[in-house]
C-alpha positions as a printed Julia matrix, in Angstrom:
177×3 Matrix{Float64}:
 -133.08  104.08  150.28
 -136.38  105.69  151.25
 -139.67  104.0   150.66
 -142.02  105.97  148.42
 -145.7   106.01  149.36
 -148.08  103.99  147.24
 -150.41  105.65  144.8
 -153.4   104.96  147.07
 -151.65  106.71  149.99
 -150.86  109.68  147.74
 -154.47  109.85  146.54
 -155.74  109.74  150.14
 -153.26  112.48  151.14
 -154.38  114.55  148.15
 -158.07  114.08  149.02
 -157.45  114.94  152.69
 -155.59  118.12  151.71
 -158.42  119.13  149.38
 -161.04  118.42  152.06
 -159.04  120.37  154.64
 -158.63  123.37  152.34
 -162.35  123.4   151.54
 -163.36  123.02  155.18
 -161.04  125.88  156.15
 -162.43  128.02  153.34
 -166.12  127.41  153.99
 -165.92  127.55  157.78
 -163.39  130.35  158.34
 -165.33  132.93  160.37
 -165.88  136.26  158.61
 -168.67  137.71  160.73
 -168.59  141.26  161.98
 -166.79  144.29  160.71
 -163.06  143.77  160.59
 -160.46  146.16  159.3
 -159.55  145.87  155.64
 -155.94  146.58  156.61
 -155.99  143.65  159.05
 -157.45  141.39  156.37
 -154.83  142.47  153.83
 -152.11  141.83  156.38
 -153.55  138.39  157.09
 -153.68  137.69  153.33
 -150.05  138.77  152.96
 -148.92  136.53  155.82
 -150.91  133.61  154.4
 -149.45  134.17  150.95
 -145.92  134.4   152.35
 -146.42  131.11  154.23
 -147.72  129.43  151.09
 -144.78  130.71  149.05
 -142.39  129.4   151.71
 -144.18  126.03  151.74
 -144.13  125.7   147.94
 -140.44  126.67  147.69
 -139.62  124.21  150.48
 -141.52  121.44  148.71
 -139.92  122.23  145.34
 -136.44  122.17  146.9
 -137.25  118.9   148.64
 -138.47  117.43  145.37
 -135.37  118.59  143.49
 -133.05  117.27  146.22
 -134.79  113.89  146.13
 -133.38  113.26  142.68
 -134.93  111.19  139.95
 -136.85  108.86  142.24
 -138.43  111.52  144.42
 -139.94  114.04  142.02
 -143.7   113.61  142.1
 -145.8   116.21  140.34
 -148.91  114.82  142.09
 -147.58  115.89  145.45
 -146.8   119.35  144.14
 -150.27  119.81  142.7
 -151.66  119.16  146.19
 -150.1   122.48  147.18
 -152.53  124.31  144.91
 -155.5   123.52  147.17
 -154.5   125.88  150.0
 -153.51  128.51  147.42
 -157.0   128.39  145.91
 -158.6   128.54  149.37
 -156.49  131.56  150.35
 -157.28  133.57  147.23
 -160.97  132.61  147.33
 -161.19  133.75  150.94
 -159.4   137.0   150.09
 -161.86  137.72  147.26
 -164.81  136.92  149.48
 -163.55  139.24  152.24
 -162.83  142.03  149.75
 -166.37  141.77  148.4
 -167.9   141.66  151.9
 -166.06  144.84  152.88
 -166.84  146.65  149.63
 -169.62  145.18  147.45
 -168.49  147.33  144.49
 -165.2   145.43  144.08
 -166.62  142.53  142.03
 -169.48  142.0   139.65
 -171.25  138.67  140.17
 -169.46  137.63  143.36
 -171.88  137.24  146.26
 -171.31  133.89  148.0
 -168.27  131.88  149.03
 -168.98  129.51  146.18
 -168.93  132.46  143.74
 -165.54  133.41  145.14
 -164.2   129.87  144.87
 -165.52  129.68  141.31
 -163.79  132.96  140.39
 -160.52  131.72  141.9
 -160.57  128.4   140.02
 -161.54  130.11  136.76
 -158.67  132.6   137.25
 -156.26  129.75  138.01
 -157.33  128.05  134.81
 -157.02  131.36  132.93
 -160.44  130.71  131.46
 -162.19  133.89  132.59
 -165.79  133.39  131.53
 -166.58  137.01  132.35
 -169.65  136.31  134.49
 -167.66  137.2   137.63
 -165.01  139.85  137.28
 -163.06  142.39  139.28
 -164.27  145.99  139.14
 -162.46  147.75  141.98
 -158.77  148.5   142.21
 -158.14  146.26  145.23
 -159.93  143.34  143.58
 -157.91  143.84  140.41
 -154.61  144.02  142.31
 -155.31  140.8   144.22
 -156.42  139.12  140.98
 -153.18  140.2   139.27
 -151.21  138.82  142.22
 -153.05  135.51  141.85
 -152.38  135.35  138.1
 -148.66  136.08  138.6
 -148.47  133.58  141.46
 -150.27  130.92  139.4
 -147.94  131.43  136.43
 -144.82  131.1   138.58
 -146.08  128.04  140.43
 -147.37  126.31  137.3
 -144.1   127.15  135.52
 -142.18  125.53  138.37
 -144.42  122.46  138.17
 -143.82  122.18  134.43
 -140.06  122.52  134.95
 -140.1   119.78  137.61
 -142.23  117.5   135.42
 -140.05  118.03  132.35
 -136.89  117.35  134.35
 -138.52  114.14  135.59
 -139.27  113.12  132.0
 -135.66  113.86  130.99
 -134.35  111.72  133.88
 -136.66  108.84  132.99
 -135.68  109.02  129.32
 -132.0   109.1   130.26
 -132.45  106.05  132.49
 -134.01  104.19  129.58
 -131.3   105.4   127.22
 -133.75  107.11  124.88
 -132.57  110.73  125.21
 -131.32  111.87  121.8
 -127.66  112.91  121.7
 -126.91  116.62  121.58
 -125.88  117.91  118.16
 -122.15  118.47  117.74
 -121.07  121.9   119.0
 -124.09  122.28  121.33
 -122.64  123.44  124.64
 -125.9   124.3   126.35
């Protein structure tokens, strides 16, 4: 039997991950002229690593069974995702100021990323150029898949908890699925 961390340890881990992602984002050096191809390659590698990390964490959570699935720990994975996309938007805008309307600073880029994640889209910052639109579409697709996986994990956790309490309604007769 493995010992699960206390809520306070999880909150501290969550806060440390958020602080680390923000420090990386705000202090990642972007001075000088660097190749857009190099930056896109770096973004692709970063995105691939994040996808690997999220899949690994989801598999670990599923393998842990009913006692191990913690949606709080999965949400922590969103912090580096937000930092990566925000940095990508900021670099795109630095290389070509016509790619976004209203995106000037790192905070503008972080704001755009969070608003896109939340699918709110106030319209004050928006993608104009083709590259900016492609990366934004990638973020939206990525967010939908990740959030869908989180919802699936959370709903399976609820089903397990209800089954343990004996409150799951019986399936109707003839329901094989």
